[in-house]
A tleap script that builds the chain and sets N, CA, C and O, in Angstrom:
source leaprc.protein.ff14SB
mol = sequence {
  NARG GLU ARG GLU VAL LEU ALA LEU PHE VAL
  ASP GLY PHE SER TYR LYS MET ALA ALA GLU
  GLU LEU GLY ILE SER VAL PHE THR ILE GLN
  ASP TYR VAL LYS SER ILE TYR ARG LYS LEU
  ASP VAL SER SER GLN THR ASP LEU PHE SER
  LEU PHE ILE ASN SER LEU SER CYS LEU GLY
  LYS ALA ALA GLY GLY ASP PRO LEU SER ILE
  TYR MET SER PRO CARG
}
set mol.1.N position { 1.174 -0.892 0.121 }
set mol.1.CA position { 0.150 0.152 -0.060 }
set mol.1.C position { 0.841 0.981 -0.186 }
set mol.1.O position { 0.875 1.774 -1.127 }
set mol.2.N position { 1.603 0.937 0.863 }
set mol.2.CA position { 2.866 2.159 0.514 }
set mol.2.C position { 3.444 2.795 -1.063 }
set mol.2.O position { 3.543 3.982 -1.375 }
set mol.3.N position { 3.741 1.700 -1.818 }
set mol.3.CA position { 3.704 1.975 -2.977 }
set mol.3.C position { 2.911 2.508 -3.751 }
set mol.3.O position { 3.136 3.256 -4.702 }
set mol.4.N position { 1.777 2.047 -3.268 }
set mol.4.CA position { 0.498 3.351 -3.790 }
set mol.4.C position { 0.501 4.349 -3.649 }
set mol.4.O position { 0.006 5.014 -4.559 }
set mol.5.N position { 1.021 5.036 -2.509 }
set mol.5.CA position { 0.911 5.871 -1.742 }
set mol.5.C position { 1.874 6.594 -2.344 }
set mol.5.O position { 1.631 7.773 -2.602 }
set mol.6.N position { 2.596 6.270 -2.534 }
set mol.6.CA position { 4.010 6.856 -2.613 }
set mol.6.C position { 3.790 7.574 -4.381 }
set mol.6.O position { 3.812 8.772 -4.665 }
set mol.7.N position { 3.621 6.598 -5.186 }
set mol.7.CA position { 2.977 6.989 -6.360 }
set mol.7.C position { 2.415 8.198 -6.964 }
set mol.7.O position { 2.666 9.069 -7.797 }
set mol.8.N position { 1.471 7.789 -6.072 }
set mol.8.CA position { 0.710 9.281 -5.896 }
set mol.8.C position { 1.257 10.262 -5.433 }
set mol.8.O position { 1.378 11.269 -6.131 }
set mol.9.N position { 1.692 10.222 -4.235 }
set mol.9.CA position { 2.474 11.737 -3.599 }
set mol.9.C position { 3.577 11.771 -4.931 }
set mol.9.O position { 3.657 12.948 -5.284 }
set mol.10.N position { 4.134 11.214 -5.480 }
set mol.10.CA position { 4.811 11.685 -6.656 }
set mol.10.C position { 4.295 12.126 -7.798 }
set mol.10.O position { 5.034 12.679 -8.613 }
set mol.11.N position { 3.159 11.983 -8.007 }
set mol.11.CA position { 2.368 12.017 -9.100 }
set mol.11.C position { 1.864 13.366 -8.693 }
set mol.11.O position { 1.517 13.930 -9.730 }
set mol.12.N position { 1.682 14.076 -7.748 }
set mol.12.CA position { 1.705 15.174 -7.142 }
set mol.12.C position { 0.085 15.517 -6.415 }
set mol.12.O position { -0.537 16.574 -6.305 }
set mol.13.N position { -0.203 14.242 -6.039 }
set mol.13.CA position { -1.564 14.328 -5.328 }
set mol.13.C position { -1.649 14.947 -3.703 }
set mol.13.O position { -1.044 14.440 -2.758 }
set mol.14.N position { -2.056 15.497 -3.663 }
set mol.14.CA position { -2.442 15.807 -2.111 }
set mol.14.C position { -2.493 14.891 -0.952 }
set mol.14.O position { -2.373 13.748 -1.394 }
set mol.15.N position { -2.625 14.880 0.410 }
set mol.15.CA position { -2.333 13.573 1.375 }
set mol.15.C position { -4.057 13.185 0.853 }
set mol.15.O position { -4.397 12.077 0.437 }
set mol.16.N position { -5.040 14.461 1.010 }
set mol.16.CA position { -6.829 14.646 0.794 }
set mol.16.C position { -6.804 13.655 -0.343 }
set mol.16.O position { -7.258 12.511 -0.372 }
set mol.17.N position { -5.922 14.622 -1.643 }
set mol.17.CA position { -6.781 13.415 -2.695 }
set mol.17.C position { -6.157 11.924 -3.030 }
set mol.17.O position { -6.639 10.969 -3.639 }
set mol.18.N position { -5.163 12.078 -2.521 }
set mol.18.CA position { -4.478 10.287 -2.030 }
set mol.18.C position { -5.670 9.324 -0.970 }
set mol.18.O position { -6.023 8.148 -1.063 }
set mol.19.N position { -5.998 10.238 -0.137 }
set mol.19.CA position { -6.871 9.696 0.278 }
set mol.19.C position { -8.210 9.450 0.009 }
set mol.19.O position { -8.512 8.702 0.939 }
set mol.20.N position { -9.149 9.591 -0.628 }
set mol.20.CA position { -9.936 10.008 -2.165 }
set mol.20.C position { -9.409 9.171 -3.143 }
set mol.20.O position { -10.135 8.479 -3.857 }
set mol.21.N position { -8.519 9.182 -3.203 }
set mol.21.CA position { -8.503 8.327 -4.429 }
set mol.21.C position { -8.538 6.381 -3.831 }
set mol.21.O position { -9.170 5.449 -4.328 }
set mol.22.N position { -7.634 6.387 -2.682 }
set mol.22.CA position { -7.685 4.956 -2.250 }
set mol.22.C position { -8.620 4.493 -0.679 }
set mol.22.O position { -8.202 3.731 0.193 }
set mol.23.N position { -10.117 5.312 -0.696 }
set mol.23.CA position { -10.628 5.244 -0.081 }
set mol.23.C position { -10.344 5.275 1.778 }
set mol.23.O position { -11.043 4.856 2.701 }
set mol.24.N position { -9.210 5.862 1.762 }
set mol.24.CA position { -8.854 6.075 3.365 }
set mol.24.C position { -8.630 7.176 3.876 }
set mol.24.O position { -8.213 8.034 3.097 }
set mol.25.N position { -8.790 7.521 5.159 }
set mol.25.CA position { -8.711 8.576 5.921 }
set mol.25.C position { -7.398 9.053 5.946 }
set mol.25.O position { -6.636 8.309 6.563 }
set mol.26.N position { -6.837 10.169 5.418 }
set mol.26.CA position { -6.092 11.729 5.732 }
set mol.26.C position { -4.975 10.970 6.863 }
set mol.26.O position { -3.766 11.075 6.657 }
set mol.27.N position { -5.448 10.284 7.942 }
set mol.27.CA position { -4.554 10.112 8.308 }
set mol.27.C position { -4.118 8.762 8.492 }
set mol.27.O position { -3.213 8.447 9.265 }
set mol.28.N position { -4.602 8.167 7.959 }
set mol.28.CA position { -3.592 6.668 7.654 }
set mol.28.C position { -2.869 6.848 6.177 }
set mol.28.O position { -2.170 5.956 5.697 }
set mol.29.N position { -3.138 8.196 5.467 }
set mol.29.CA position { -1.875 8.737 4.323 }
set mol.29.C position { -0.922 8.724 5.257 }
set mol.29.O position { 0.015 7.930 5.347 }
set mol.30.N position { -1.278 9.943 6.193 }
set mol.30.CA position { 0.177 10.387 6.996 }
set mol.30.C position { 1.155 9.717 7.319 }
set mol.30.O position { 2.331 10.010 7.107 }
set mol.31.N position { 0.380 7.939 8.326 }
set mol.31.CA position { 1.256 7.359 8.668 }
set mol.31.C position { 1.636 6.540 7.602 }
set mol.31.O position { 2.706 5.995 7.874 }
set mol.32.N position { 1.138 6.173 6.319 }
set mol.32.CA position { 2.082 5.508 5.458 }
set mol.32.C position { 3.161 6.779 4.673 }
set mol.32.O position { 4.273 6.597 4.177 }
set mol.33.N position { 2.571 7.745 4.755 }
set mol.33.CA position { 4.554 8.705 4.762 }
set mol.33.C position { 5.276 8.696 5.413 }
set mol.33.O position { 6.404 9.014 5.034 }
set mol.34.N position { 5.059 8.355 6.666 }
set mol.34.CA position { 5.362 8.638 7.594 }
set mol.34.C position { 6.395 7.628 7.296 }
set mol.34.O position { 7.585 7.778 7.020 }
set mol.35.N position { 5.615 6.478 7.423 }
set mol.35.CA position { 6.841 4.923 7.461 }
set mol.35.C position { 7.698 4.996 6.003 }
set mol.35.O position { 8.738 4.362 5.822 }
set mol.36.N position { 7.228 5.665 5.245 }
set mol.36.CA position { 8.005 6.173 3.904 }
set mol.36.C position { 9.449 6.574 3.503 }
set mol.36.O position { 10.385 6.256 2.770 }
set mol.37.N position { 8.845 7.920 4.906 }
set mol.37.CA position { 10.266 8.817 4.865 }
set mol.37.C position { 11.026 8.070 5.680 }
set mol.37.O position { 12.151 7.881 5.218 }
set mol.38.N position { 10.775 7.462 6.967 }
set mol.38.CA position { 11.139 6.350 7.592 }
set mol.38.C position { 12.836 5.539 6.832 }
set mol.38.O position { 14.050 5.661 6.993 }
set mol.39.N position { 11.772 4.643 5.898 }
set mol.39.CA position { 12.076 3.636 5.284 }
set mol.39.C position { 13.443 3.657 4.268 }
set mol.39.O position { 14.339 2.842 4.048 }
set mol.40.N position { 13.121 5.047 3.757 }
set mol.40.CA position { 13.867 6.017 2.898 }
set mol.40.C position { 15.052 6.622 3.434 }
set mol.40.O position { 16.177 6.508 2.946 }
set mol.41.N position { 14.745 7.268 4.457 }
set mol.41.CA position { 15.787 7.890 4.818 }
set mol.41.C position { 15.046 9.565 4.524 }
set mol.41.O position { 15.501 10.141 3.537 }
set mol.42.N position { 14.775 9.752 4.725 }
set mol.42.CA position { 13.648 11.299 3.918 }
set mol.42.C position { 13.280 11.636 5.215 }
set mol.42.O position { 12.795 10.972 6.131 }
set mol.43.N position { 13.788 13.447 5.052 }
set mol.43.CA position { 12.506 13.873 6.782 }
set mol.43.C position { 11.725 15.600 5.981 }
set mol.43.O position { 11.500 16.714 6.454 }
set mol.44.N position { 11.508 14.870 4.381 }
set mol.44.CA position { 10.622 16.045 3.640 }
set mol.44.C position { 10.612 15.548 2.303 }
set mol.44.O position { 11.296 14.683 1.756 }
set mol.45.N position { 9.356 16.545 1.747 }
set mol.45.CA position { 9.016 16.021 0.791 }
set mol.45.C position { 9.723 16.564 -0.626 }
set mol.45.O position { 9.454 16.332 -1.805 }
set mol.46.N position { 10.772 17.409 0.030 }
set mol.46.CA position { 11.735 18.225 -0.653 }
set mol.46.C position { 12.999 16.814 -0.719 }
set mol.46.O position { 13.629 16.800 -1.777 }
set mol.47.N position { 13.265 16.020 0.006 }
set mol.47.CA position { 13.539 15.014 -0.244 }
set mol.47.C position { 13.510 13.992 -0.744 }
set mol.47.O position { 14.437 13.415 -1.312 }
set mol.48.N position { 12.339 13.612 -0.579 }
set mol.48.CA position { 12.028 12.622 -1.069 }
set mol.48.C position { 11.888 13.008 -2.752 }
set mol.48.O position { 12.161 12.046 -3.471 }
set mol.49.N position { 11.629 13.861 -3.245 }
set mol.49.CA position { 11.951 13.795 -4.957 }
set mol.49.C position { 13.013 14.246 -5.403 }
set mol.49.O position { 13.160 14.247 -6.625 }
set mol.50.N position { 14.269 14.861 -4.375 }
set mol.50.CA position { 15.237 14.888 -4.691 }
set mol.50.C position { 16.031 13.595 -4.843 }
set mol.50.O position { 16.970 13.379 -5.610 }
set mol.51.N position { 15.324 12.584 -3.743 }
set mol.51.CA position { 15.521 11.281 -4.466 }
set mol.51.C position { 15.099 10.360 -4.958 }
set mol.51.O position { 15.491 9.205 -4.796 }
set mol.52.N position { 14.132 10.778 -5.712 }
set mol.52.CA position { 12.896 10.012 -6.782 }
set mol.52.C position { 14.063 10.588 -7.970 }
set mol.52.O position { 14.814 9.820 -8.571 }
set mol.53.N position { 14.047 11.955 -8.151 }
set mol.53.CA position { 15.555 12.349 -9.400 }
set mol.53.C position { 16.263 12.197 -9.303 }
set mol.53.O position { 16.841 12.246 -10.388 }
set mol.54.N position { 17.172 11.853 -8.176 }
set mol.54.CA position { 18.698 11.024 -8.407 }
set mol.54.C position { 18.279 9.456 -8.774 }
set mol.54.O position { 19.069 8.574 -9.112 }
set mol.55.N position { 17.380 9.376 -8.680 }
set mol.55.CA position { 17.484 7.733 -8.979 }
set mol.55.C position { 17.355 7.293 -10.129 }
set mol.55.O position { 17.607 6.157 -10.531 }
set mol.56.N position { 16.634 8.906 -11.164 }
set mol.56.CA position { 16.233 8.440 -12.326 }
set mol.56.C position { 17.299 8.120 -13.331 }
set mol.56.O position { 17.144 7.582 -14.428 }
set mol.57.N position { 18.892 8.725 -12.530 }
set mol.57.CA position { 19.958 7.589 -13.200 }
set mol.57.C position { 20.031 6.719 -13.166 }
set mol.57.O position { 21.038 6.294 -13.731 }
set mol.58.N position { 19.180 5.744 -12.571 }
set mol.58.CA position { 19.136 4.275 -12.674 }
set mol.58.C position { 18.496 3.581 -13.195 }
set mol.58.O position { 18.328 2.388 -12.946 }
set mol.59.N position { 17.799 4.528 -14.411 }
set mol.59.CA position { 17.105 3.713 -15.262 }
set mol.59.C position { 17.401 2.494 -15.990 }
set mol.59.O position { 16.829 1.404 -16.014 }
set mol.60.N position { 18.513 2.975 -16.623 }
set mol.60.CA position { 19.545 2.114 -17.673 }
set mol.60.C position { 19.266 0.579 -16.991 }
set mol.60.O position { 18.607 -0.395 -17.357 }
set mol.61.N position { 20.016 0.841 -15.945 }
set mol.61.CA position { 20.362 -0.169 -14.970 }
set mol.61.C position { 19.538 -0.947 -14.291 }
set mol.61.O position { 19.740 -1.961 -13.623 }
set mol.62.N position { 18.399 -0.230 -14.595 }
set mol.62.CA position { 17.139 -1.005 -13.625 }
set mol.62.C position { 16.190 -1.664 -14.601 }
set mol.62.O position { 15.138 -2.119 -14.152 }
set mol.63.N position { 16.612 -1.818 -16.656 }
set mol.63.CA position { 15.938 -2.378 -17.146 }
set mol.63.C position { 14.561 -2.371 -16.997 }
set mol.63.O position { 14.053 -3.474 -16.797 }
set mol.64.N position { 13.857 -1.445 -17.042 }
set mol.64.CA position { 12.104 -1.590 -16.633 }
set mol.64.C position { 12.344 -2.491 -15.328 }
set mol.64.O position { 11.904 -3.618 -15.555 }
set mol.65.N position { 12.938 -2.378 -13.925 }
set mol.65.CA position { 12.784 -2.664 -12.709 }
set mol.65.C position { 12.668 -0.958 -12.232 }
set mol.65.O position { 12.431 0.137 -12.743 }
set mol.66.N position { 13.013 -1.566 -10.887 }
set mol.66.CA position { 13.064 -0.278 -9.884 }
set mol.66.C position { 13.918 0.591 -9.743 }
set mol.66.O position { 14.131 0.557 -8.531 }
set mol.67.N position { 14.772 1.611 -10.312 }
set mol.67.CA position { 15.785 2.327 -10.475 }
set mol.67.C position { 15.754 3.008 -8.892 }
set mol.67.O position { 16.769 3.665 -8.661 }
set mol.68.N position { 14.971 2.970 -8.009 }
set mol.68.CA position { 15.101 3.145 -6.736 }
set mol.68.C position { 16.094 2.516 -5.950 }
set mol.68.O position { 17.028 2.980 -5.296 }
set mol.69.N position { 15.623 1.140 -6.191 }
set mol.69.CA position { 15.769 0.205 -5.513 }
set mol.69.C position { 17.462 -0.279 -5.766 }
set mol.69.O position { 18.136 -0.820 -4.889 }
set mol.70.N position { 17.946 0.040 -7.125 }
set mol.70.CA position { 19.150 -0.309 -7.751 }
set mol.70.C position { 20.595 1.235 -6.936 }
set mol.70.O position { 21.725 1.211 -6.447 }
set mol.71.N position { 19.310 2.527 -7.339 }
set mol.71.CA position { 20.146 3.541 -6.819 }
set mol.71.C position { 20.584 3.901 -5.270 }
set mol.71.O position { 21.408 4.738 -4.902 }
set mol.72.N position { 19.747 2.976 -4.452 }
set mol.72.CA position { 20.084 2.692 -2.684 }
set mol.72.C position { 20.880 1.652 -2.758 }
set mol.72.O position { 21.677 1.471 -1.837 }
set mol.73.N position { 20.845 0.915 -3.660 }
set mol.73.CA position { 21.712 -0.694 -3.013 }
set mol.73.C position { 23.270 0.189 -2.886 }
set mol.73.O position { 23.640 1.280 -3.320 }
set mol.74.N position { 24.063 -1.094 -1.909 }
set mol.74.CA position { 25.719 -0.739 -1.296 }
set mol.74.C position { 26.040 -0.617 -2.623 }
set mol.74.O position { 25.248 -1.140 -3.407 }
set mol.75.N position { 27.320 0.125 -3.227 }
set mol.75.CA position { 28.007 0.441 -4.008 }
set mol.75.C position { 29.444 -0.620 -3.540 }
set mol.75.O position { 30.486 -0.573 -4.195 }
savepdb mol mol.pdb
quit
């Protein structure tokens, strides 16, 4: 479910819009976002978007997979 919330968040959905789209409360969205931030070790929406943009450099290596997992893997 966190992946769904993250996808909506990256697409520009507000907490309220994401909650309506998924049929859950805004408080549940907030809990998911807190968990996402913790797991990705970011503390703000700006950090999250920077991480997303930086991970795009791994699109070629991802070969259709998740570039974020490649970007965040130990080198």
